MARFI-624106 format. One record per atom (N, C-alpha, C, O): residue in three letters; x, y, z. Coordinates in steps of 0.1 Angstrom, whole numbers, plus 5000, padded with zeros to 4 digits. Each point is the difference from the previous one (the first is absolute). Layout:
AlaXYZ/...
//
This chain:
Met527450525064/Met498850065004/Met499249905009/Met498850015001/Gly501849905005/Gly499349915009/Gly499449874992/Gly500149984988/Arg499349955021/Arg499549874995/Arg498550024997/Arg499350075008/Phe500449884981/Phe498650014995/Phe499149895005/Phe500349884998/Thr498650165008/Thr499249895005/Thr498550034992/Thr499750114996/Tyr499549795004/Tyr498850004993/Tyr499049925009/Tyr500449925009/Pro498350094989/Pro499149925007/Pro500149854998/Pro499949954989/Arg500449985023/Arg500149864999/Arg498849945005/Arg499750025012/Tyr499649904980/Tyr498849945002/Tyr500249865005/Tyr500749924994/Asp498750055018/Asp500249875005/Asp498749904996/Asp500049885003/Asp499150194990/Asp498849924995/Asp500150014985/Asp500550094993/Arg498849805001/Arg500049994985/Arg498850084996/Arg498949995006/Cys501250084983/Cys498950084994/Cys498949894994/Cys500249904993/Gly498650145013/Gly498949904995/Gly499750004986/Gly499849894995/Trp500250224999/Trp499850024985/Trp501149914993/Trp499749934990/Asn501550075015/Asn501049914993/Asn499849865003/Asn500349924991/Ala499250055020/Ala499749875004/Ala499049934992/Ala500049884999/Leu499150194995/Leu499049944991/Leu500449984985/Leu499249954992/Leu502050095004/Leu500549984988/Leu500949884999/Leu500649965010/Pro499649994977/Pro500949904998/Pro501550045005/Pro500450124999/Lys500449785005/Lys501450035003/Lys500850064989/Lys500049964988/Arg500850155015/Arg500750064990/Arg501550005003/Arg500450025012/Met500549964978/Met501449995003/Met500550155000/Met499850074990/Pro500849985021/Pro500650134999/Pro501150024992/Pro500749904998/Arg499650224997/Arg501250034992/Arg501149985010/Arg499850015012/Pro501549964983/Pro501149985007/Pro500450145008/Pro499750114995/Ser501149885017/Ser500350115007/Ser501350064992/Ser500649944992/Ala499750185012/Ala501150074993/Ala501349935005/Ala500249965011/Gln500750054981/Gln501449935002/Gln501050094992/Gln499850044989/Gly501449995017/Gly501150064992/Gly500050154999/Gly499350075007/Glu501549984983/Glu500250154998/Glu499250024987/Glu499949934990/His499450205010/His499250044990/His500150144997/His500050085010/Arg500049974977/Arg500250144997/Arg498650024992/Arg499949944989/Val499150155016/Val498750024994/Val499850144998/Val500750085007/Lys498549964984/Lys499550145000/Lys499050045010/Lys499950115006/Tyr499149794996/Tyr499050025010/Tyr499849895008/Tyr499949894996/Ala500150145018/Ala499849905011/Ala498750045008/Ala499950115005/Ile499249804994/Ile498750025007/Ile499949915012/Ile500049884999/Ile499850185012/Ile499949935014/Ile498549985003/Ile499350105003/Gly500349794996/Gly498649975002/Gly499349954987/Gly500150064989/Gly499249815013/Gly499449954988/Gly498549995002/Gly499449904998/Gly500050225006/Gly498550025001/Gly499550064988/Gly500750014990/Tyr498150055012/Tyr499450074989/Tyr500850124994/Tyr500150024988/Thr500550055023/Thr500850124995/Thr501349964993/Thr500350044988/Gly500449885018/Gly501249944994/Gly500049934986/Gly500850024992/Leu498149905007/Leu499849944987/Leu499650084989/Leu500449994989/Ala498750115016/Ala499550104990/Ala501250094995/Ala500050044988/Ala500950015022/Ala501150074996/Ala500849924991/Ala500450064990/Ala500049825012/Ala500849914992/Ala499549994986/Ala500850034991/Arg497949945007/Arg499450004988/Arg500250134992/Arg500449994989/Arg499250125017/Arg500150144993/Arg501450034997/Arg500350064989/Leu500649905019/Leu501550044997/Leu500449924987/Leu500750054992/His498949825008/His500449924989/His499350054987/His500650004989/Thr498350055012/Thr499350074989/Thr500650134995/Thr500150034988/Leu500350055022/Leu500850124996/Leu501549994996/Leu500550094993/Asp500049815012/Asp501549985000/Asp500349844999/Asp500549935008/Pro498950024978/Pro500149864999/Pro501449925000/Pro500049885002/Asn501150204996/Asn501349945001/Asn500650005013/Asn501149945002/Ala498350125009/Ala500650015013/Ala500049875008/Ala499149924998/Glu501850085011/Glu500049875008/Glu499150045013/Glu500250105006/Ile498849834997/Ile499150015011/Ile499949905010/Ile499749884997/Ala500650145015/Ala499849905011/Ala498950045010/Ala499950115004/Val499349794999/Val499050015010/Val500349905012/Val500249884997/Leu499950185016/Leu500549925011/Leu498849995009/Leu499650105006/Glu499849774996/Glu498949995009/Glu500549935012/Glu500849904998/Ala498850145014/Ala500649955012/Ala499349855004/Ala500649925007/Thr498250064988/Thr499549875003/Thr499649934987/Thr500650034989/Glu498649885011/Glu499649954986/Glu498650074997/Glu499250035008/Ile500749984979/Ile498850064993/Ile498849935004/Ile499849884998/Gly499350205007/Gly498749935006/Gly499950005016/Gly498949975007/Glu502250054998/Glu500150005016/Glu500350135005/Glu500150025012/Gly500250084980/Gly500350135004/Gly498850085003/Gly498949955000/Ser501350185003/Ser498850095003/Ser499050024989/Ser498850025003/Ser501649974984/Ser499150024989/Ser499049904998/Ser499050024992/Ala501249865014/Ala499049895000/Ala499250005012/Ala499149925000/Arg500950175010/Arg499649985013/Arg498750115002/Arg499750035011/Asn499850014978/Asn498850115000/Asn498749924999/Asn499949884998/Ser499150205002/Ser498649954998/Ser499649984985/Ser498949944996/Gly502050114995/Gly499749964986/Gly498950114994/Gly499349964991/Phe500650165014/Phe499250104994/Phe500750094991/Phe501150055005/Ala498549984983/Ala500750084990/Ala498950104993/Ala498949964997/Ser501650155000/Ser499150104993/Ser500750104990/Ser501150045002/Gln498249984988/Gln500650094991/Gln499350145000/Gln500250084991/His499049945018/His499450135004/His499950035014/His499849915007/Asp500450204998/Asp499950045014/Asp498850125000/Asp500150114997/Leu498749825007/Leu498850095000/Leu499950105012/Leu499150095000/Lys501849895009/Lys500150105011/Lys498650045007/Lys499850115004/Leu499449784997/Leu498850035006/Leu500050025015/Leu499050035007/Asp502249944999/Asp500350035014/Asp500650135003/Asp500450025012/Leu499750074979/Leu500750125001/Leu499150124997/Leu499049994994/Ser501450125011/Ser499250124997/Ser500350064987/Ser501049964994/Gly498250135000/Gly500050054987/Gly501550064997/Gly500649994990/Thr499950085021/Thr501350074998/Thr501149914997/Thr501150054997/Gln498749815005/Gln501249924998/Gln499849924987/Gln500749904998/Leu498450154993/Leu499649954988/Leu500750064987/Leu499849954989/Val501050155013/Val500650094990/Val500749914990/Val499850024988/His501049885017/His500849934990/His499549874996/His500749914996/Ala497950085005/Ala499449874998/Ala500349944986/Ala500449884999/Asp499550204990/Asp500249954987/Asp501549964998/Asp500349904994/Thr500550165011/Thr501449984999/Thr500449875007/Thr500749924995/Leu498850075018/Leu500249885008/Leu499449884993/Leu500749894999/Asn498250114996/Asn499449894992/Asn500849964989/Asn500249884998/Ala500450224995/Ala500849974987/Ala501249935005/Ala500549914993/Cys500150125020/Cys501249935004/Cys499649865004/Cys500849914998/Leu498050085009/Leu499649865005/Leu499849914987/Leu500349895000/Arg499150174989/Arg499849914989/Arg501349974994/Arg500149894995/Glu500950195005/Glu501349964995/Glu500549885008/Glu500449894995/Gly499650135019/Gly500549885008/Gly499249874997/Gly500649894998/Phe498150135003/Phe499249884997/Phe500249944986/Phe500149884998/Gly500050204992/Gly500349964987/Gly501449924999/Gly500149914992/Ala500850145015/Ala501249935000/Ala500049865004/Ala500649914995/Leu498650085016/Leu499749855006/Leu499349924989/Leu500449894997/Thr498550164998/Thr499349934990/Thr500749964988/Thr499849904994/Asp501150205002/Asp500949974988/Asp500949905002/Asp500249924992/Ala500450075021/Ala501049905003/Ala499249865000/Ala500649904996/Met498350095009/Met499249885001/Met499849964986/Met500449884998/Glu499150194992/Glu499749974988/Glu501349964992/Glu500049894994/Gln501050195008/Gln501349954992/Gln500749885006/Gln500749924994/Gly499150075019/Gly500649885006/Gly499249875000/Gly500549905003/Gly498250124993/Gly499149895000/Gly499749935013/Gly499849885001/Phe500150215010/Phe499549945013/Phe498950075006/Phe499750124996/Thr499749825012/Thr498850065007/Thr500249995016/Thr500849935006/Cys498350175000/Cys500150005014/Cys498750005007/Cys499850065010/Glu499149874983/Glu498649995005/Glu499450155001/Glu499150025009/Met501450074982/Met499450145001/Met498550004995/Met499649944990/Gln499750125019/Gln498450034996/Gln499650135004/Gln500350055011/His499050004980/His499450145001/His498849995010/His498949964995/Thr501250065017/Thr498949985010/Thr499450125005/Thr498949995007/Gly501750134991/Gly499750115008/Gly500449995014/Gly500849925003/Arg498750165005/Arg500349995015/Arg498950075007/Arg499450094996/Ile500549855017/Ile499150035011/Ile500850085011/Ile501049955004/Thr498450165001/Thr500450065012/Thr498949985010/Thr498950044997/Ala501349905014/Ala498949965009/Ala500250065014/Ala501150025004/Ala497850015003/Ala500050055012/Ala499349925010/Ala498949944997/Ala501750035015/Ala499449945011/Ala499750085012/Ala499649955010/Thr500750174989/Thr499850105012/Thr499350134996/Thr500050034988/Pro499550045021/Pro499350134996/Pro501150094994/Pro499750074990/Leu501549945014/Leu501050084992/Leu500349954986/Leu500250084991/Gly499849795007/Gly500349944987/Gly498750034992/Gly500250034988/Val498549975016/Val498850044993/Val500350144995/Val499750034988/Glu500750065021/Glu500250144995/Glu501050014989/Glu499850094991/Lys501249835009/Lys501050014990/Lys499449954986/Lys500250054989/Val499149845013/Val499449944987/Val499050104994/Val500050024988/Glu499250045021/Glu499050114995/Glu500750104992/Glu499550044990/Gly501750025017/Gly500950094993/Gly500449964986/Gly499950074990/Met500649805010/Met500449944987/Met499050004990/Met500250024988/Val498649945017/Val498950004990/Val499750144994/Val499750034988/Ser500350075022/Ser499750134996/Ser501050064988/Ser499650064990/Arg501849905013/Arg501050044991/Arg499949944986/Arg500250064990/Ala499449815011/Ala499849914988/Ala499150074992/Ala500250014988/Lys498550045018/Lys499050064991/Lys500550124995/Lys499750044989/Thr501150055020/Thr500550134994/Thr501049974989/Thr499950074990/Leu501049845010/Leu500949974990/Leu499649934987/Leu500649994990/Gly498049955012/Gly499549924989/Gly500649865000/Gly500049944989/Val500450015022/Val500649865001/Val498849905000/Val499150025008/Val500949884985/Val499149905001/Val500349925012/Val501149955003/His497750035005/His500249945012/His498749945005/His498950044995/Arg501049885014/Arg498849955007/Arg500250015016/Arg501149985006/Phe497950075000/Phe499850005015/Phe499649855004/Phe499049964995/Leu501649985014/Leu499649875005/Leu499750005014/Leu500850035009/Asp497949934993/Asp499449995014/Asp500649865004/Asp500749934993/Arg498950045020/Arg500549885006/Arg499749884991/Arg500849914996/Ala497950095000/Ala499649884992/Ala500849984987/Ala500249894995/Ala500150224999/Ala500850004987/Ala501349955003/Ala500549914993/Ile500250145018/Ile501449955003/Ile499949845004/Ile500949924998/Arg498150065008/Arg499849845003/Arg499949934988/Arg500749894998/Gln498650164993/Gln499949924987/Gln501349994993/Gln500449894995/Ala500350235004/Ala501350004993/Ala501149915006/Ala500849934993/Thr499250075021/Thr501249955006/Thr499649895011/Thr500949945006/Gly498050044996/Gly499549895011/Gly500150065013/Gly499649935010/Met500950184992/Met500150065014/Met498850075004/Met499450094993/Asp500149895019/Asp499050085008/Asp500650085010/Asp499550015011/Tyr501550064985/Tyr501050065010/Tyr499950164998/Tyr500050075010/Tyr499949984978/Tyr500350144997/Tyr498550074998/Tyr499049944994/Gln501050185012/Gln498850074999/Gln499650054986/Gln498850004997/Cys502250054995/Cys499850044988/Cys501450014992/Cys501049965006/Gly498950094982/Gly501350004991/Gly499750074987/Gly498950034996/Ile502250004997/Ile499950054986/Ile500849914992/Ile501149955003/Ala498350024985/Ala500749914990/Ala500350094988/Ala499150074995/Ile502249935000/Ile500350064988/Ile500549904989/Ile500549895004/Asp499550154985/Asp500349914989/Asp501549994998/Asp500549904996/Glu500350205008/Glu501550004999/Glu500749915009/Glu499850015012/Gly501049904983/Gly500849915010/Gly500149874995/Gly499049944995/His502350005007/His500349874995/His500549915013/His500650065009/Leu499249824990/Leu500649905010/Leu501049914993/Leu499749964988/Leu501350015018/Leu500949914994/Leu500849925009/Leu499850025012/Gln501049884984/Gln500949915009/Gln501350064999/Gln500749994990/Pro499750095021/Pro501250074999/Pro501449924999/Pro501050054995/Ala498949835011/Ala501349914998/Ala500049954986/Ala501149984994/Ala497850004999/Ala500049954986/Ala500550124992/Ala500849994990/Leu498850135013/Leu500350114992/Leu501650035002/Leu500750004989/Ile499950015022/Ile501450035002/Ile500849884994/Ile501050024994/Arg498549865008/Arg500949894993/Arg499850004985/Arg501049974994/Gly497950075000/Gly500050024986/Gly500850104995/Gly500649984990/Leu499550155017/Leu500750104995/Leu501549975001/Leu500750044991/Ala499849885019/Ala501449975002/Ala500449884989/Ala501150014994/Asp498049905005/Asp500449894991/Asp499950044985/Asp500549934992/Thr498950185005/Thr500050044985/Thr500750124997/Thr499750074991/Leu501349965018/Leu500950114997/Leu500949994987/Leu500449884997/Pro499950214996/Pro500849984989/Pro501349945004/Pro500650045010/Lys499949874981/Lys501249925004/Lys501250085003/Lys501049955006/Ala499050184989/Ala501250075002/Ala500150075014/Ala501050065003/Ile497949925005/Ile500050055013/Ile500249885010/Ile499249905001/Ala502050115007/Ala500449905009/Ala499350025013/Ala500250115006/Leu498949794998/Leu499449995013/Leu500749915009/Leu500249884996/Tyr500150165016/Tyr500649925010/Tyr499149995011/Tyr499750105006/Glu499949784999/Glu499249995011/Glu500849955012/Glu501249954999/Asn498150065013/Asn500849965012/Asn501450085001/Asn501049945003/Ser499050184994/Ser501250084998/Ser499850125008/Ser500150114994/Pro499849905019/Pro500050125008/Pro501150085000/Pro501149955002/Val498950174996/Val501150104999/Val500450025014/Val499250045008/Val502249934995/Val500650025014/Val500850125000/Val500550045011/Arg499850024977/Arg501050115002/Arg499650104988/Arg499649964989/Phe500550165014/Phe499950104989/Phe500850125001/Phe500150055011/Glu500650004977/Glu500750125002/Glu499650074987/Glu500249954989/Ala499350185014/Ala499650084989/Ala501250064991/Ala501050045006/Gly498949954981/Gly501050054991/Gly499850124994/Gly499750095008/Pro500449944980/Pro500149894991/Pro501549974995/Pro500850084999/Pro499449784999/Pro499149905000/Pro499649955015/Pro500950005008/Ser498049964994/Ser499649955014/Ser500349865001/Ser500049924991/Ile500350035021/Ile500349865003/Ile498749945007/Ile499550065009/Val500149844985/Val498949925007/Val500449865002/Val500349944990/Ala499750025022/Ala500849865003/Ala498849935008/Ala499250055007/Thr500849814989/Thr499349905007/Thr500949915006/Thr501250034999/Ala498549875008/Ala500949915007/Ala500949944991/Ala501149965005/Gln498750024982/Gln500849924991/Gln500250084987/Gln500449944990/Ala499450185009/Ala500150074987/Ala500250165003/Ala499650055011/Arg501050024978/Arg500150135002/Arg499750064986/Arg500549954990/Phe498850165009/Phe499650074988/Phe500550145001/Phe499750075009/Leu501149974979/Leu500250144998/Leu498950054992/Leu499849944989/Ala499650175014/Ala498850054992/Ala500050144998/Ala500350085009/Asp499549974979/Asp499950154997/Asp498950065007/Asp500050115006/His498849824994/His498850045006/His499349905009/His499949884996/Val499750165015/Val499249905009/Val498750055003/Val499750125002/Ile499349784999/Ile498750045003/Ile499749925013/Ile500049884999/Phe499650195012/Phe499449935011/Phe498549984999/Phe499250095001/Ala500349784996/Ala498749994998/Ala499649895013/Ala499449904998/Thr501050155013/Thr499849925013/Thr498950065009/Thr499949965011/Asn499350134984/Asn499150075009/Asn500650055012/Asn501050075000/Ala498449915012/Ala500650065012/Ala501449955004/Ala500850065007/Ala499549834988/Ala501449945003/Ala501150094996/Ala501249975004/Ile498650144988/Ile501150094996/Ile500550075012/Ile501150054999/Lys498149965012/Lys500450065012/Lys501249945006/Lys500850075006/Asn499349804992/Asn501249935006/Asn501350044994/Asn501049985006/Phe498950084983/Phe501350064994/Phe500350145004/Phe501050054996/Gly498150015012/Gly500150145004/Gly499450094992/Gly500250125002/Tyr498949844988/Tyr499350094991/Tyr498550015004/Tyr499449905003/Trp500250234997/Trp498550025002/Trp499549965013/Trp498849985002/Arg502050005007/Arg499649975014/Arg498950095007/Arg499249965008/Asp500850174988/Asp499350095005/Asp498650024991/Asp499450115000/Arg500449804992/Arg498850004991/Arg499149885001/Arg498850024998/Leu501749875006/Leu499349874998/Leu499849935014/Leu500750015010/Val498249924990/Val499649925012/Val499849864994/Val499249984991/Thr501449925016/Thr499649864996/Thr498949955008/Thr500150015012/Ile498949944981/Ile498949945007/Ile499849864995/Ile499949974988/Phe499949945022/Phe499749854996/Phe498449985002/Phe499450055009/Thr500149894979/Thr498649965000/Thr500049855000/Thr501049934998/Phe497750015003/Phe499849875003/Phe498949944992/Phe498950065000/Ala501249844995/Ala498949934991/Ala499949855003/Ala500949935004/Gly497950024992/Gly499749865000/Gly499249954990/Gly499250084995/Leu501049805002/Leu499149934989/Leu499349885008/Leu500649945008/Thr498250054989/Thr499349885006/Thr500449874992/Thr500450004989/Glu499449905018/Glu500049864992/Glu499150014989/Glu499150084999/Ala501249824991/Ala499049994988/Ala498749955007/Ala499949905008/Leu498950174989/Leu498849975005/Leu499249904989/Leu500250024988/Asp499149895017/Asp499249934991/Asp498950084994/Asp499850115005/Ser499449854985/Ser499050074993/Ser499050055010/Ser499650125000/Gln499949795010/Gln499050065009/Gln500550125007/Gln499350105000/Asp501849885007/Asp500650125008/Asp500350124991/Asp499750115003/Ala500949874984/Ala500350104992/Ala498750094995/Ala500150124997/Ala498849805003/Ala498850084996/Ala499650115010/Ala499250094997/Asn501549915016/Asn499750125009/Asn500950124997/Asn499850105007/Leu501149904983/Leu500750104997/Leu499550114988/Leu500850084996/Gly498049905001/Gly499450104992/Gly500449974985/Gly500149894996/Asp500150234997/Asp500350004986/Asp501349944997/Asp500849995009/Pro499349974980/Pro501349924995/Pro501350085003/Pro501049945004/Ala498950194994/Ala501350085002/Ala499650145006/Ala499250074994/Trp501449965017/Trp499750145006/Trp501250045009/Trp500849915004/Gly499350204999/Gly501050065010/Gly499350115008/Gly499250084995/Val501149925018/Val499450105009/Val501150065007/Val500949945005/Leu499250204994/Leu500850095007/Leu499350065013/Leu498950044998/Pro501749975014/Pro499350085010/Pro500050144999/Pro500950074995/Ser498049985011/Ser499850154998/Ser501250085009/Ser500450114998/His500049815012/His501150075009/His501349934996/His500149884997/Arg500950195002/Arg501449964995/Arg500649895008/Arg500949934995/Leu498850055017/Leu500549895008/Leu499149895001/Leu500249915008/Gly498750084984/Gly499149894999/Gly500649894992/Gly501149994995/Thr497949905005/Thr500449884995/Thr499649994984/Thr498850044997/Thr502149924995/Thr499749984985/Thr499749864999/Thr500649915006/Leu498450064985/Leu499649854997/Leu499849994984/Leu499750104993/Arg500549785003/Arg499749984986/Arg499949864998/Arg500749935007/Arg498550034983/Arg500049864996/Arg501249974992/Arg500350074991/Ala500349825011/Ala501449954994/Ala499649874993/Ala499849905006/Gly500150114981/Gly499749904992/Gly498649955003/Gly499150085005/Lys500649794992/Lys498749965002/Lys499449965013/Lys498850005003/Asn502349965005/Asn499649945013/Asn500850055013/Asn500249935010/Arg500350184988/Arg500950055012/Arg499550155002/Arg499550074991/Leu500849985022/Leu499950135004/Leu501350055005/Leu500849935007/Leu499550194990/Leu501150075004/Leu499650125011/Leu499050074998/Val501749935013/Val499650105010/Val501450065004/Val501049935003/Arg499150204998/Arg501050085002/Arg499850105010/Arg499250094999/Ser501549915012/Ser499850095011/Ser501350025009/Ser501149944997/Leu498950145013/Leu501150025008/Leu501150084995/Leu500249994988/Tyr500650105020/Tyr501150084995/Tyr500949995012/Tyr499549995011/Ala501850024986/Ala501049995008/Ala501150114997/Ala500250034988/Tyr500550025021/Tyr501050104997/Tyr501449955000/Tyr500549965010/Glu500050044978/Glu501549964998/Glu500449875002/Glu501049964995/Lys498249955012/Lys500349865001/Lys498749925000/Lys498950055004/Pro501249814993/Pro498749935000/Pro499549955014/Pro500850005009/Leu497949974992/Leu499549945011/Leu500249865002/Leu500349934991/Asp499550025020/Asp500049845003/Asp499049944990/Asp498850044999/Leu501649874994/Leu499249934990/Leu498749945006/Leu499050014994/Gln501249935017/Gln498849935006/Gln498950115004/Gln498849974998/His501750145007/His499050105003/His499450064987/His498850045000/Val501949974989/Val499550044987/Val499049904995/Val498950034996/His501449845005/His499149914996/His498749995007/His499049984994/Asn501050045020/Asn498850015008/Asn499250124997/Asn498749994999/Ala502050134999/Ala499350124996/Ala499350004987/Ala498950044999/Leu501749914991/Leu499649984987/Leu498849904999/Leu499050024993/Thr501149865015/Thr499049915000/Thr498750065007/Thr498949984996/Ser501450115014/Ser498850075005/Ser499350104991/Ser498850025000/Cys502050044992/Cys499550104989/Cys499149914992/Cys498850034998/Phe501749864996/Phe499349914992/Phe498749955005/Phe499050004994/His501249955019/His498749935005/His499050095005/His498849975000/Arg501650175004/Arg498950095003/Arg499150034987/Arg498750005000/Arg502050024989/Arg499350024988/Arg499249874993/Arg499150024993/Tyr501449885010/Tyr499449874995/Tyr499849905011/Tyr500649905000/Pro498550135010/Pro499849915011/Pro499649864994/Pro500249895006/Met499150104983/Met499649864994/Met501349924996/Met500049884996/Leu501250185004/Leu501249934997/Leu501049995010/Leu501149994997/Lys498450015016/Lys500949985012/Lys500749885000/Lys501150005005/His498549894988/His500549875000/His501350014989/His500849914999/Arg499350194994/Arg501250024991/Arg501050075005/Arg499850105008/Arg501549874988/Arg501350075006/Arg500550074987/Arg499649994989/Leu501650105016/Leu500750054992/Leu501349924996/Leu500849985009/Glu499449984979/Glu501149914998/Glu501250074998/Glu501049945003/His499250184992/His501150084998/His499950135007/His499150074998/Val502049965010/Val499950145006/Val501550054998/Val501049935001/Trp499050214995/Trp501350054998/Trp500250155002/Trp499050075000/Ser502149985002/Ser500350145000/Ser500650074989/Ser500649934992/Gly499350215006/Gly500550064988/Gly500350135005/Gly499450055010/Thr501550034983/Thr500350135003/Thr499650114990/Thr500249974988/Thr499450135016/Thr499850124992/Thr500850135005/Thr500450005011/Ala499750104982/Ala500650125004/Ala499050115000/Ala499550044989/Leu500350025023/Leu499050125002/Leu500750125000/Leu501250005004/Thr498350114990/Thr500650135003/Thr498850095007/Thr498949975000/Met501550145004/Met499150095008/Met499050064992/Met498950015005/Asn501450034982/Asn499050064991/Asn499549914989/Asn499350054991/Gly501049825010/Gly499549914989/Gly500850014986/Gly499749924991/Ala501250175009/Ala500850014989/Ala501249914999/Ala500549975011/Pro499949984978/Pro501349904999/Pro501250095002/Pro499950124999/Arg501249825003/Arg501450055000/Arg500649944988/Arg500249885000/Trp500250204990/Trp500649934989/Trp500950114991/Trp499950125001/Gly500949814991/Gly500850094991/Gly501549985003/Gly500449895004/Lys500550224995/Lys501449995002/Lys500350005016/Lys499450085007/Val501549844997/Val500350015014/Val501450075001/Val500150105007/Val500849854988/Val501450064996/Val500449974987/Val499449924992/Glu501850135004/Glu500549994986/Glu500149834997/Glu500749925006/Gly498550054984/Gly500049874995/Gly499349905008/Gly500149884998/Val499150175011/Val499149925009/Val498650065000/Val499850125001/Tyr499249784997/Tyr498650045000/Tyr499149915007/Tyr500549895005/Gly498450144998/Gly499149925009/Gly498550044998/Gly499650114995/Ala499749795010/Ala498550015001/Ala499549955011/Ala500249875001/Ala499050195009/Ala499549935011/Ala498750085005/Ala499850124995/Gly499449825013/Gly498950085006/Gly498749994991/Gly499350104998/Cys500549784998/Cys498650004992/Cys498949995008/Cys498950024995/Asn501249965017/Asn498950025011/Asn499049894997/Asn498850034999/Gly501649854998/Gly499049884999/Gly499449994986/Gly499249914999/Ser501350184990/Ser499549974988/Ser501149984989/Ser500150084990/Gly500749835013/Gly501349994992/Gly499949934987/Gly500850024992/Ile498149905006/Ile500049924989/Ile500050094987/Ile500849984991/Val498350115008/Val500050094989/Val500850125002/Val500850044990/Lys499250035021/Lys500950115003/Lys501449964999/Lys500850084995/Gly499649815011/Gly501549975000/Gly500549964986/Gly501150044996/Thr498049904996/Thr500349984985/Thr500250134994/Thr500950024992/Leu498350075010/Leu500150134994/Leu501350075004/Leu500750054992/Leu499549965020/Leu501250075005/Leu501349934996/Leu501150074998/Gly498949804999/Gly501349934995/Gly500150054986/Gly501150054997/Gln497949954995/Gln500150044987/Gln500550154998/Gln500950034992/Arg498650055018/Arg500450144999/Arg501450035005/Arg500750104997/Leu499849815011/Leu501450025005/Leu500949964989/Leu501150064997/Ala498549834995/Ala500949974988/Ala500050114989/Ala501050034994/Asn497950045005/Asn499850124990/Asn501050105006/Asn500850054993/Leu499149985020/Leu500950115005/Leu501449974999/Leu500850094997/Ile499649795005/Ile501549964999/Ile500550014986/Ile501150054998/Val498249904994/Val500349994985/Val499950134992/Val500950044993/Thr497950035009/Thr499850124993/Thr500650135007/Thr500450094993/Gly499749905020/Gly500250125008/Gly498950095001/Gly500150115006/Gln498849864989/Gln498950104999/Gln499149995013/Gln499749895004/Pro500050215002/Pro499150015013/Pro498649924996/Pro499550024989/Gln500149915019/Gln498649934998/Gln499050095008/Gln499449965011/Thr500350164981/Thr499250095008/Thr498749975003/Thr499450055010/Asp499949874982/Asp498649955002/Asp499949925013/Asp499050015007/Val502049904995/Val500049925011/Val500350095013/Val499549985011/Glu501550114986/Glu500350085012/Glu498850095005/Glu499850025012/Asn499550034977/Asn499050095003/Asn498849925007/Asn499350065008/Val500549824989/Val498949935005/Val500249955014/Val499250015009/Tyr502049924992/Tyr500349935013/Tyr500850085009/Tyr500149975012/Gly500650134983/Gly500950075009/Gly501149915007/Gly500549914995/Gln499950145017/Gln501049925007/Gln499849995014/Gln499450095006/Ala500949805000/Ala499649985014/Ala500550105009/Ala501150054997/Asn498149985014/Asn500350105010/Asn501049955010/Asn500249885001/Trp500450225008/Trp500949955010/Trp499249935011/Trp498950035003/Val501849875002/Val499449915012/Val500950035011/Val501249994999/Ala498150035014/Ala501050025011/Ala500949875004/Ala499749894997/Pro501550155008/Pro500949895004/Pro499549925012/Pro499050035007/Glu501749864996/Glu499749935011/Glu500450085013/Glu500950084999/Pro498549905012/Pro499049925003/Pro498550054998/Pro499049945003/Phe501150184992/Phe498650074996/Phe499249944990/Phe498750005000/Arg502149934991/Arg499249934989/Arg499349895005/Arg498949994996/Ser501649925011/Ser499349885006/Ser499050055010/Ser498849954999/Ile501450135008/Ile499050055011/Ile498950054991/Ile498949955002/Gly501250144989/Gly499050064994/Gly499149894991/Gly498850024999/Phe502049884995/Phe499349884993/Phe499149945009/Phe498849984997/His501649985015/His499349925010/His498850075006/His498949955003/Ala501450204998/Ala498850075006/Ala498950014990/Ala498849985003/Ile501650064983/Ile499150014991/Ile499249874997/Ile498950004997/Ser501949905003/Ser499449864997/Ser499049965011/Ser499049934997/Ala501250115014/Ala499149975011/Ala498750074999/Ala499049945002/Val501050194993/Val498850084998/Val499349944987/Val498750005000/Glu502049974990/Glu499549974988/Glu499349855002/Glu498949964995/Arg501749965013/Arg499449865002/Arg498550025007/Arg499049934997/Arg501150165013/Arg498750035006/Arg498950054990/Arg498949965001/Lys501550124990/Lys499250054990/Lys499549894990/Lys498850004997/Ala502149904999/Ala499749904992/Ala499049925005/Ala499149954993/Gly501150015021/Gly498949925006/Gly499849874993/Gly500949924999/Leu497850054997/Leu499749884994/Leu500549974987/Leu499849894995/Glu501050214998/Glu500549984987/Glu501449945002/Glu500649974990/Met499950015022/Met501249955002/Met499849834999/Met501049925001/
//
């Protein structure tokens, strides 16, 4: 079915660079016969592996990760996680499944915290809540709408004027915002490394083992450069990279996003960052995300690219501009780490997951919220495979991704919509 390709990052993940050096697991070698082969060692793949082991403890399970743990897409996000989706940015007609959705998110979040407790590792997780901030008149309208819905739903919140945002974050940049209690910040490279390094010993994890050939069975053939696996069941936990195998090409779009971490600030400069821990999301979806990272660093995440990364120097300059516009008093400070990461978007915001063909399953399209949602979908794929029972609550809440137009209409549409949305985002970029 062709050669499998995956995002090849020429940059090192900044989150991973902050951690002590880790010895990767050996790459796959030789011939193997397994019951379950999981392609992808991110949140979805590792959650599926853990759940399969729980449900089928005597089964042979192999996880194949293309790069080393901590350098893949799972470590390259902003580190926001939530066990509730308050839907303050949606109309009332879209709140019908709120209770079931939050039950699903609690399940995914609980799986992560259980793994941390059982494995005895931490990932700097803090319950910080989150701020949605507005820098434009359109953004102010959206924040005001979120405040109105928060009141209607009885959600505990605070409206933040410019002075309040300045006090919380050190930025005199945003006109207003809304702060809600729900939300956690964490170190994503520490989390994915901890999840991988505390897998049950019965689960074989192979790093630096990109799959180069796949033939659907059963049994299916999953081949790397130096190994071949015969598997009764295969899970693609590769997000949008599943398209490179010919699956779900009409449902997923690969988007590159970009982030940077400042150099470590001295105590005087770090005092300009406001409260000890906070995260700011933009009111516009193409805006810039910021958060305090540890005691003395700032993370800035912005820019989007379709299907391929941007020039790293251009990214570095753009992210530095985002940083310095918000913190002009820190213009003498630089970004020490800048990197790219991929996510999979869908037209309607729903994931694509479940059975692909006989013996082959997948999950993709978390639309930028893969830490908790990816964990949930990985667990539920394992349930589906072992029990054969439909996962109706997940199906009802998330649905399935809509059809996406083929090329060249897809890229033309993306760039046209992006141009319009960038103008709307304005100062929030």
